[in-house]
C-alpha positions, 0 to 999 in steps of 0.5 A: 724104974728098971728096963730089960729087953727080951723077945717073943717068937710069934709064928715066923716073926720075932717080936723084940720088946722092952720091959719097963717096970713101975709101981703100978697094978696093970700091964700095958703094951704099946707100939711106938712109931719106930715100930719098937714095942714097950711093955710097962709092967708092975714091979713084981710081974714075972717074965712068964706073965709078961710073955703070956699077955704079949702072946695074947696081943701078938696079932695086934702088935704085929699089925701096929708094927706093919702100919708104922713100918710103912712110914719108916725110911728105907734104903733104896734097892741098889741097881749097881749102875754108875753114879749110884751111892753105896755105903762102906764103914758108914761113908757114902761112895759113888759107884764108878764102872770102867772097862778093863780086861782085868776085873777088880774093885777098889776104893779110890777117893770117894769112889768104889771103882769097878773094873770089868770087861763088860761094864754094861752088865749090871749083874756082873757089876753086882757080883763083883761089888758083893764079892768085894763087900764079903772080902772086906767084911771078913777082914774088918769083922775079924779085926773088930772082934780082936778090938772088941774083946779088949773091952772085957776083963778076961778077953779069952773067956769071951772069944768066939769059937768061929765066925760066919758071915751071911746076908740076913734080912732081920738080924745084925748078928747072933751067937750060937750055943756053941759060941759061933759068931754069926754076922750080917754081911751088910754090917760092913756098910755101917760105921765102925762104932756100930760094928763094935756095938753089934760084936760086943753085944754078941760077945756078951751072949757067951756069958749071958745067953738071954736078954735078961737083966744080967746081960744088960748089966754086962753090956752097960759095963763094957760099953756104957754108950751102947744105946747111942751106937744102936740108935745110930746103926738103926738110923743109918742102916734103915 
């Protein structure tokens, strides 16, 4: 039995799916309770045939995903009030807002401490905390890229041409055809081993642009435990 990962663009929705090949005659599509999609296909099925079948069932697949998604845990929307918890590098920190003429954000003994002239203005607190996260993300991601590159036999061959950080709803990262690394700002809230996974995954795309067998062979070689890291990321950052 072999497995491979791919995706299908259906309108504005991207359907990620896993292909499991077995000794069988028919092709089956299933949506799991975690909203993941599995296609069980005959050993000799082409990717074109699989995509054609999946496209025909795409409306059903998206309906099933919406149904299961409503039962998945979700991180509550943040209000940026004192006492609220926020993640940083996989750890929970409580938000503490204190009055001060000089604005700053610091990590102090289990707290994200926000100093501001207007402590009752949650919009200002939000802006300060988000700015702090962005600064932390730039520093941490740049550091992690250097560490993740060491997983590869020829690190410089996998070095991205640049890095962009954005707030994104559906993706943790991507690698452009020009080899520019795009990372989700929220990733800095995840554990370091999960950040390492996302960056390593995207660096693999420099050699293997598509989620085919060669891509996952490379990812398996440089990060044998990537599936555990991916599951932890999805569990903590749901």
